[in-house]
C-alpha positions as a printed Julia matrix, in Angstrom:
76×3 Matrix{Float64}:
  -7.21   -7.08    4.74
  -4.79   -9.27    2.84
  -4.5    -8.91   -0.9
  -5.26  -11.76   -3.26
  -2.6   -14.04   -4.62
  -2.74  -15.67   -8.04
  -3.95  -18.84   -6.32
  -6.82  -16.9    -4.71
  -7.86  -15.41   -8.04
  -7.87  -18.8    -9.75
  -9.79  -20.34   -6.84
 -12.56  -17.75   -7.17
 -12.67  -17.39  -10.97
 -11.42  -20.71  -12.24
  -9.08  -20.75  -15.21
  -8.65  -17.23  -16.6
  -5.95  -15.51  -18.6
  -2.67  -14.61  -16.95
  -3.43  -10.96  -17.67
  -6.61  -11.07  -15.59
  -4.77  -12.8   -12.74
  -1.96  -10.25  -12.89
  -4.34   -7.28  -12.93
  -6.36   -8.65   -9.99
  -3.18   -9.06   -7.93
  -1.91   -5.65   -9.04
  -5.18   -4.02   -7.99
  -4.45   -5.15   -4.39
  -8.03   -6.34   -3.95
  -8.85   -8.7    -1.08
 -10.41  -12.11   -1.67
 -13.6   -10.86    0.02
 -13.74   -7.82   -2.28
 -13.19  -10.05   -5.29
 -16.03  -12.37   -4.28
 -18.32   -9.42   -3.53
 -17.62   -7.79   -6.9
 -18.29  -11.09   -8.65
 -21.56  -11.52   -6.74
 -22.68   -7.99   -7.65
 -21.86   -8.55  -11.31
 -23.6   -11.92  -11.51
 -26.74  -10.63   -9.8
 -27.08   -7.68  -12.16
 -26.27   -5.03   -9.57
 -23.82   -3.37  -11.94
 -26.4    -2.97  -14.72
 -27.34    0.48  -13.41
 -24.78    3.19  -14.05
 -25.49    4.87  -10.71
 -24.54    1.72   -8.79
 -21.34    1.39  -10.83
 -20.48    5.08  -10.44
 -20.75    4.86   -6.65
 -17.93    2.29   -6.47
 -14.39    3.37   -5.63
 -11.8     3.22   -8.41
 -10.28   -0.09   -7.32
 -13.64   -1.85   -7.1
 -14.65   -0.42  -10.47
 -11.46   -1.85  -11.99
 -12.2    -5.26  -10.48
 -15.78   -5.16  -11.79
 -14.48   -4.24  -15.25
 -12.01   -7.13  -15.22
 -14.68   -9.54  -14.02
 -17.06   -8.25  -16.68
 -14.51   -9.08  -19.35
 -14.15  -12.61  -17.94
 -17.91  -13.1   -17.64
 -18.41  -11.8   -21.18
 -16.35  -14.64  -22.53
 -12.79  -13.39  -22.68
 -10.56  -16.31  -23.54
  -9.64  -18.38  -20.53
  -6.16  -19.66  -19.86
């Protein structure tokens, strides 16, 4: 599993703040994990607390960051 680079993050999410990019890279998430977390969030799978609580800490952090982007956090 290779970790995402800033280019990977921008390719998946489009233009987002430098803070989001930095935190995604710092989390050491893979591109596949990033795409999966985004899919889960967009399909409402994280609406139930139980589903969210079952995630490991790193995935929860990624979901939280993606949630802030999806909720309209200012983009780069």
